[in-house]
C-alpha positions in Angstrom: 97.4 112.6 67.0 100.4 113.6 64.9 103.4 114.9 66.9 103.1 118.3 65.1 99.5 118.6 66.4 100.5 118.2 70.1 99.5 121.6 71.6 102.0 123.2 74.0 101.1 124.8 77.3 99.6 128.2 77.0 99.0 127.9 73.2 95.2 127.8 73.7 95.5 131.6 74.0 96.8 132.1 70.5 95.8 129.0 68.6 92.5 127.5 67.6 92.0 124.0 69.0 90.1 121.4 67.0 87.3 119.4 68.7 88.8 116.2 67.4 92.0 116.9 69.2 90.5 117.1 72.7 89.6 114.3 75.0 86.1 114.4 76.5 84.7 112.4 79.5 82.2 110.6 77.2 85.2 108.8 75.6 86.4 106.8 78.6 87.0 103.2 77.6 85.7 100.1 79.4 88.8 99.7 81.6 88.6 103.4 82.7 84.9 103.1 83.4 85.7 100.0 85.5 88.3 101.9 87.5 85.9 104.8 88.0 83.1 102.4 89.2 85.6 100.7 91.6 86.4 104.1 93.1 82.7 105.0 93.5 82.0 101.6 95.0 84.8 102.2 97.5 83.3 105.5 98.5 79.8 104.2 98.8 80.7 101.1 100.8 83.8 102.1 102.9 83.6 105.9 103.3 80.1 107.3 103.4 78.7 104.8 105.9 81.6 105.5 108.2 82.0 109.2 107.8 81.4 110.0 111.5 84.3 107.6 112.5 86.5 109.5 110.0 85.4 112.9 111.1 86.1 112.2 114.8 89.6 111.1 113.8 89.2 107.6 115.4 92.7 106.4 116.0 94.0 104.3 113.1 90.8 104.4 111.1 91.8 106.6 108.2 95.1 104.8 107.9 93.2 101.5 107.7 91.0 102.9 105.0 94.0 103.9 103.0 95.3 100.4 103.3 92.0 99.0 102.0 92.3 101.5 99.1 95.8 100.3 98.5 94.7 96.7 98.4 92.3 97.6 95.6 95.0 99.4 93.7 93.5 102.9 94.2 96.7 104.4 95.6 98.8 103.4 92.6 96.7 104.1 89.5 99.5 106.0 87.8 102.4 104.3 89.6 104.4 102.1 87.2 103.6 98.3 87.4 107.2 97.4 88.3 106.7 99.5 91.5 103.4 98.0 92.5 100.9 100.2 90.6 98.6 100.0 87.6 100.8 102.1 85.3 97.8 104.1 83.9 98.0 107.5 82.1 97.2 110.9 83.5 93.6 110.9 82.3 92.9 107.7 84.1 94.5 109.0 87.2 92.3 112.1 86.9 89.2 109.9 86.6 90.0 108.1 89.8 90.7 111.5 91.6 87.3 112.8 90.4 85.3 109.7 91.5 87.0 109.7 94.9 86.3 113.5 95.2 82.9 112.9 96.8 84.4 111.2 99.9 84.6 114.5 102.0 87.7 114.8 104.1 88.9 111.3 103.2 89.5 112.6 99.7 92.0 115.0 101.2 93.9 112.2 103.0 94.0 110.0 99.9 95.0 112.9 97.6 97.8 114.0 99.9 99.1 110.4 100.1 99.0 109.7 96.3 100.0 113.2 95.2 102.4 115.3 97.3 103.2 112.2 99.5 104.2 109.8 96.8 105.0 111.7 93.6 108.2 113.6 94.8 109.8 110.2 95.4 108.4 108.7 92.2 109.5 111.6 90.0 112.7 112.7 91.7 113.9 109.6 93.7 116.9 107.4 92.8 116.1 103.9 91.7 116.9 102.6 95.1 114.7 105.2 96.8 111.8 104.3 94.5 112.3 100.6 95.0 112.4 101.0 98.8 109.4 103.4 99.2 107.0 103.4 96.3 105.7 99.8 96.5 104.8 100.3 100.2 103.1 103.7 99.5 101.2 102.2 96.5 100.0 99.3 98.7 99.0 101.5 101.6 101.4 99.7 103.9 103.0 103.1 104.6 101.2 106.4 104.6 102.9 109.6 103.3 102.9 113.3 104.0 104.6 116.4 102.7 106.3 118.9 105.0 106.7 122.3 103.2 104.7 125.0 105.0 106.2 126.7 108.1 104.8 129.4 110.4 106.7 132.1 108.5 106.7 130.4 105.1 103.3 129.9 103.4 102.9 131.3 99.9 106.6 132.2 100.0 107.7 128.6 100.6 111.4 129.2 99.8 111.7 131.4 102.9 111.5 128.3 105.2 113.9 128.2 108.2 114.2 124.4 108.7 117.9 123.5 108.7 119.9 120.5 107.6 123.5 120.1 108.9 125.8 117.5 107.5 127.4 115.4 110.2 131.2 115.5 110.6 131.6 112.0 109.2 129.4 112.9 106.2 127.1 110.0 106.6 123.9 111.8 107.6 122.1 115.2 108.0 120.7 116.5 111.2 117.4 118.3 110.4 115.8 120.8 112.8 112.7 122.9 112.2 109.0 123.3 112.5 106.4 122.5 109.9 102.7 123.3 110.1 99.4 122.3 108.4 100.9 118.9 107.5 98.2 116.6 106.1 98.3 113.0 107.2 101.0 113.8 109.8 99.1 112.0 112.6 99.6 108.6 111.0 102.3 109.0 108.3 105.3 106.8 108.2 107.1 108.8 105.5 107.6 112.5 105.4 109.0 114.5 102.4 110.7 117.4 104.2 112.1 120.6 102.8 115.1 122.2 104.5 118.1 124.4 103.8 121.5 122.9 104.0 123.9 125.3 105.8 123.8 128.7 104.2 122.0 127.6 101.0 119.6 130.0 99.5 117.3 127.3 98.2 115.5 124.4 99.8 116.6 120.8 99.5 114.2 117.8 99.9 114.7 114.8 102.1 112.8 111.5 102.6 112.4 111.0 106.4 111.0 107.9 108.0 109.1 108.2 111.2 111.4 105.6 112.7 114.5 107.9 112.3 113.5 109.5 115.6 113.7 113.2 116.7 110.2 113.8 115.4 107.4 115.3 117.5 103.9 115.4 116.2 101.6 118.0 117.8 97.9 117.4 118.6 95.5 117.4 115.7 94.5 120.9 114.6 90.8 121.9 115.1 89.6 123.1 111.7 86.5 124.6 110.1 86.1 121.7 107.7 87.8 118.5 106.4 87.7 117.5 110.1 88.5 113.9 109.2 91.8 114.8 107.6 94.7 114.6 110.0 96.4 118.0 110.2 99.3 118.6 112.7 102.4 120.6 113.3 105.6 118.5 113.0 108.8 119.3 114.8 112.2 117.9 113.8 114.9 118.1 116.5 118.3 116.9 115.2 116.5 114.2 113.2 119.2 111.9 111.8 118.6 111.4 108.1 121.1 109.2 106.0 122.7 111.2 103.2 121.2 108.7 100.7 117.8 110.0 101.6 118.4 113.4 100.1 115.8 113.7 97.4 116.8 115.0 94.0 119.6 117.6 93.9 120.9 119.9 96.6 119.0 123.1 96.5 116.5 121.5 94.1 113.8 121.3 96.6 112.0 124.4 95.5 111.8 123.1 92.0 110.4 119.8 93.4 107.8 121.7 95.4 106.7 123.8 92.4 106.4 120.9 90.0 104.5 118.7 92.5 102.2 121.6 93.2 101.4 121.7 89.5 100.2 118.1 89.7 98.2 118.9 92.9 96.5 121.9 91.3 95.1 119.9 88.4 94.1 117.0 90.7 92.4 119.4 93.1 90.2 120.5 90.3 89.2 116.9 89.5 88.4 116.2 93.1 86.4 119.4 93.4 84.3 118.4 90.4 83.7 115.0 91.8 82.5 116.6 95.0 80.3 119.0 93.0 78.5 116.1 91.2 77.7 114.5 94.6 76.3 117.7 96.0 74.2 118.2 92.8 72.8 114.7 93.2 71.8 115.5 96.8 70.4 118.9 95.8 68.2 117.4 93.1 66.9 114.6 95.3 66.1 117.0 98.2 64.3 119.4 95.8 62.2 116.5 94.5 61.3 115.4 98.0 60.7 118.7 99.8 57.2 120.1 99.3 56.1 123.7 99.8 52.7 125.1 99.0 51.6 121.7 97.9 54.3 121.1 95.3 57.9 119.8 95.3 60.3 122.7 95.3 61.9 121.4 92.1 58.8 122.7 90.3 59.7 126.3 91.1 61.7 128.4 88.7 64.1 129.8 91.3 65.2 126.3 92.4 65.4 125.1 88.8 67.8 128.0 88.0 70.0 126.9 90.9 70.1 123.3 89.8 70.8 124.2 86.2 73.6 126.6 87.1 75.2 124.0 89.4 75.2 121.6 86.5 76.4 124.2 83.9 79.4 125.2 85.9 80.3 121.7 86.8 80.0 120.4 83.2 82.2 123.2 81.8 84.9 122.7 84.4 84.9 119.0 83.8 85.4 119.6 80.1 88.4 121.8 80.8 89.9 119.3 83.3 90.0 116.4 80.8 91.1 118.6 77.9 94.1 119.6 80.0 94.7 116.0 81.3 94.9 114.7 77.7 97.2 117.6 76.7 99.5 116.5 79.5 99.4 112.9 78.4 100.1 113.9 74.8 103.1 116.0 75.9 104.4 113.2 78.0 104.1 110.7 75.1 105.8 113.1 72.7 108.7 113.5 75.1 109.0 109.8 75.6 109.1 109.3 71.9 112.0 111.7 71.8 113.9 109.5 74.2 113.2 111.1 77.5 112.8 108.9 80.6 109.1 108.4 81.6 109.3 110.1 85.0 111.2 113.1 83.6 108.8 113.3 80.7 105.8 113.2 83.1 107.3 116.1 85.1 108.1 118.1 82.0 104.7 117.4 80.4 103.0 118.7 83.6 105.4 121.7 83.9 104.5 122.8 80.3 100.9 123.1 81.5 101.5 125.0 84.7 99.3 127.9 83.6 96.4 125.5 82.8 96.9 123.8 86.1 96.5 127.1 87.9 93.5 127.9 85.8 91.8 124.6 86.8 92.7 124.9 90.4 91.0 128.4 90.6 88.0 127.5 88.5 87.4 124.0 90.1 87.6 125.3 93.7 85.3 128.2 92.9 82.8 126.0 91.1 82.6 123.7 94.1 82.1 126.7 96.4 79.3 127.9 94.2 77.7 124.4 94.1 77.8 123.8 97.9 76.6 127.3 98.6 73.5 126.8 96.4 73.2 123.3 97.8 72.8 124.8 101.3 70.2 127.3 99.9 68.2 124.5 98.2 68.1 122.6 101.5 66.9 125.8 103.2 67.0 125.5 107.0 68.1 121.8 106.8 71.1 123.0 104.8 72.3 124.7 107.9 71.8 121.6 110.1 74.6 119.3 110.9 72.1 116.4 110.5 72.0 117.0 106.7 74.9 116.5 104.3 75.2 120.1 103.0 76.7 121.5 106.2 79.7 119.2 106.0 80.0 119.7 102.2 79.9 123.5 102.7 82.6 123.5 105.3 84.8 121.0 103.5 84.8 122.9 100.3 86.2 126.2 101.6 89.8 124.9 102.1 90.2 124.3 98.3 90.6 128.0 97.6 93.6 128.0 100.0 95.2 124.6 99.3 97.9 124.2 96.6 98.6 128.0 96.6 95.8 130.4 97.3 93.5 131.3 94.4 95.0 134.8 94.5 98.5 133.4 94.1 97.4 131.1 91.3 95.7 134.0 89.5 98.9 135.9 89.4 100.8 132.7 88.5 98.7 132.3 85.4 99.7 135.6 83.9 103.3 135.3 85.2 103.7 131.8 83.6 102.4 132.9 80.3 104.5 136.1 80.2 107.7 134.1 81.1 106.9 131.6 78.3 106.7 134.5 75.9 110.0 136.0 77.1 111.7 132.7 76.6 110.3 132.4 73.1 108.2 129.4 74.0 105.0 131.3 73.3 104.4 134.1 70.8 102.1 136.4 72.6 103.4 139.7 71.3 102.7 138.9 67.6 99.0 138.2 68.1 98.7 141.1 70.6 100.2 143.6 68.1 97.9 142.3 65.4 94.9 143.0 67.6 96.2 146.5 68.3 96.2 147.1 64.5 92.7 145.6 64.2 91.4 148.2 66.7 92.3 151.0 64.3 90.9 149.3 61.2 87.4 149.3 59.8 85.4 146.4 61.3 84.4 143.7 58.8 80.8 143.6 58.0 81.0 140.4 55.8 78.8 137.4 56.0 78.4 136.1 59.6 78.6 132.4 60.3 75.2 130.7 60.6 76.2 127.3 62.0 75.9 127.1 65.8 79.4 125.9 66.4 81.0 128.2 63.8 79.3 131.1 65.7 80.6 129.8 69.0 84.2 129.4 67.6 84.0 133.0 66.3 83.0 134.1 69.8 85.9 132.3 71.4 88.3 133.9 68.9 87.0 137.3 70.0 87.3 136.3 73.7 91.0 135.6 73.0 91.4 138.9 71.2 89.9 140.7 74.2 92.3 139.0 76.7 95.3 139.5 74.5 94.4 143.2 73.9 94.1 143.8 77.7 97.2 141.8 78.6 99.3 143.2 75.8 98.4 146.8 76.6 99.0 146.2 80.3 102.4 144.7 79.7 103.4 147.5 77.3 102.0 150.3 79.5 103.1 149.1 83.0 106.1 147.0 82.0 108.1 146.1 85.1 105.4 147.7 87.3 102.8 145.1 86.2 104.0 142.6 88.8 102.9 145.1 91.5 99.5 145.8 90.0 97.9 142.7 91.4 94.4 143.8 90.8 95.1 144.2 87.1 96.9 140.8 87.0 93.8 139.2 88.5 91.5 140.9 86.0 93.6 139.5 83.2 93.8 136.1 84.8 90.0 136.0 85.2 89.6 136.8 81.5 92.0 133.9 80.6 90.2 131.5 83.0 86.8 132.2 81.5 87.9 131.9 77.8 89.8 128.7 78.5 86.8 127.1 80.2 84.4 128.5 77.6 86.4 127.1 74.8 86.6 123.7 76.6 82.9 123.4 76.9 82.4 124.3 73.3 85.0 121.7 72.2 83.4 119.0 74.4 79.8 119.6 73.0 81.1 119.9 69.4 82.9 116.6 69.6 79.9 115.0 71.3 77.7 116.3 68.6 79.9 114.8 65.8 80.4 111.5 67.6 76.9 110.8 68.9 74.4 111.5 66.2 71.9 109.0 67.7 72.0 110.6 71.2 69.9 113.5 72.2 72.3 116.2 73.4 70.2 119.4 73.0 70.7 120.2 76.7 74.5 120.0 76.3 74.1 122.6 73.6 72.1 124.6 76.0 74.8 124.3 78.6 77.4 125.5 76.1 75.3 128.5 75.0 74.5 129.6 78.5 78.1 129.3 79.5 79.3 131.4 76.5 76.6 133.9 77.1 77.6 134.5 80.7 81.4 134.4 79.8 81.0 137.3 77.4 79.7 139.6 80.2 82.4 138.4 82.6 85.2 139.1 80.1 83.7 142.5 79.4 83.6 143.4 83.1 87.1 142.0 83.9 88.5 143.8 80.8 86.9 147.1 81.7 88.1 147.0 85.2 91.7 146.4 84.0 91.7 149.0 81.2 90.2 151.7 83.4 93.0 151.0 85.9 95.9 152.0 83.6 94.7 153.5 80.3 93.2 156.9 79.6 92.1 159.3 76.9 91.6 158.3 73.3 93.6 155.1 73.9 91.2 154.0 76.6 88.1 154.8 74.5 89.5 152.9 71.5 90.2 149.8 73.7 86.9 149.9 75.4 85.2 150.0 72.0 87.3 147.0 71.0 86.4 145.2 74.2 82.7 145.8 73.5 83.1 144.5 70.0 85.0 141.4 71.1 82.5 140.5 73.9 79.3 141.2 72.1 76.7 138.4 71.9 73.5 137.5 70.2 70.2 137.5 72.1 69.6 134.2 73.8 66.8 133.1 76.2 68.9 131.7 79.1 65.8 131.2 81.3 64.3 128.6 79.0 67.7 127.0 78.4 68.2 126.6 82.1 64.7 125.2 82.5 65.4 122.6 79.9 68.6 121.6 81.7 66.9 121.5 85.1 64.0 119.5 83.8 66.3 116.7 82.7 68.2 116.8 86.0 65.0 116.6 88.0 63.7 113.7 85.8 66.9 111.7 86.2 67.2 112.7 90.0 70.9 113.0 89.6 73.7 114.9 87.7 73.3 113.2 84.4 75.8 115.0 82.0 
C-alpha cells in the first residue's frame, strides 16, 4: 500500500475504505497459520485436559504452563528477536491471541503476562531495562503483572494514592501503597507499579522485582469466573526500588497506562472472538447430538437461528479486528519509514487507533457475552450444569465488559477520542457533518440506484456514516461543553459508530473474499454480510432516535428524524432463510467454519 493510502485512526467515519486495502483472516500466510496451529495445539494438549488443575489454582501450575508457552515462543510473538522473541507484526500477534482465547482463564493469565505485564517495559524501558527483563519474560522464566488499580482508583486511575519517596542519598525510591485486582500477582516475579512521587499530580511507573522485599500478597480473590486466573491484592510497604527502575519519565505513568490499555483493548477483542469460536463449536456439536421429539435439536428453526446469529456476530467482529490490526501495522510501518524508532512507532501507531481499540473492546466482549448466553440456552438444562463446558464459559466471559476499562467508559472514550482528534485538526469531522446538515434541507436524489450487491452495500454504509455524523454533529453543536455530562447521548452516538464500523468491516471482508476467491463458494458469507447490515440499519435508527429525542425539538427534530429514517432505510430481505443457510453449513461441518 502506498504511504498516501495509509488510513489514519478515526478516518473510517469520513472516508470510504477500499476492500483491497484491508487485511482479512483468509489472507494469513503459511507461517502465520503455523503459529496459529501451534497455539491451538498448546491449548488442546496443555490447557483443556488440565483445566480443573488450573481452576483450583494448584500452586505453581499456571506458572509452569506459562514457562511451557514461553519455551514454544508463544510469550514473545511480537517481541524483537534480539530480546528473545519472534519479532512478528501486530496482525500475527493478534492471531496468536485469538487462537489462545479459547483457553478459559489461562487466556487471562497469558494475556496479562504478554500484554500489560511485558509491553510497558518493552515500549518504555531503557535499553538496559529491556535487556534485563524482556528475555526472561519472553521465555516464561519470570512471570509479570501490572499494578494500577486501587480501592479508590478504578476507572479514574490517576487518582491512585500509592506513594514513592526518594531516599536521602538519591539511590532508590521507597514505595508504599495498596493495589487490588492484580492479575498474576500470586506467582509474578515482576510488577509494573504506578505511584506518585512526592506531591506529583500524575503517576509514575516503576519496575519492581518480587525480591526487592516489602511486598505482601494477599490471599487469592474468590471470583464469579476466570477462577484459574490468579487475582490478589498487593501491598507495598517501603519497598526499596533502585532509581534506575523508574520506567519512562517522571509523571509519565498515566500516559503509559493509557497507551498499554489501548493495546489491551484490541487484544481483548481478539481473545473474546477466539473464545466465541470455541463456544460455537460446542454449541453445534451438542445441537447435533441432543435429540428431542425424535430429532436432533439442530433440525429446529429456533436452534438454527441461534447458531447462525452466533456465527454472524463472531464473523463480523473478526473482520473488524483484523482490519484494525492491519491499520495499526500500516501506521507503524509508515512511522518507521519516516525514521521513528520501532518501539515508539508501535506505540504511536496503536495510539492513533485508540477509538477503534475501544470499539473493538466493547463489540468483542458483547459478542462473546451473546455467544455464551445462547450457548447455555442451546445446552438447555445441561448448560446450567458445572459438568458441561457452557457454565464455565458463561462465567468467564462476564469479566470482559469490565476489564481494560468498563464498556461504559470505552463507549464514552470513542466519542471523546474522535472529538479531540477533530479539535486538534487531525480529523475533519465538522466539514462532513455540515455537508450532511445541508443535505437534510435539499431535495433527495431520485436518480438511478446501484444494482450490484456490493455497490448497494457501500451506499448503505455511506448512509450509516451520514446518520452518525448528523447525530454527533448536532449533539456537539447543541450541547457543546455540556455534551460530556450527557452520558446517555454519548453512548447512543458511540453505539452508532460501533455498528457502522463493524458493518463496514464485514462488507469489506466479504467483498475482498469475493474478488480473490472466485472458485470458492462464499454465498453464506454474503448472507452473513446482508443479515448484519440489515440488523445494523435498525440499530442505528434506534440509537439515533434515542439521542435526537434527548436534545432536539420542534421542526429541527422532525427534519433530523426524517433524515435518520432516510439514512437507515433498507430493502426487504428474507433474514430467516439467510440464517437457515448459514446454520445448515455450520451443522454440516459440525464447527464454526467461516
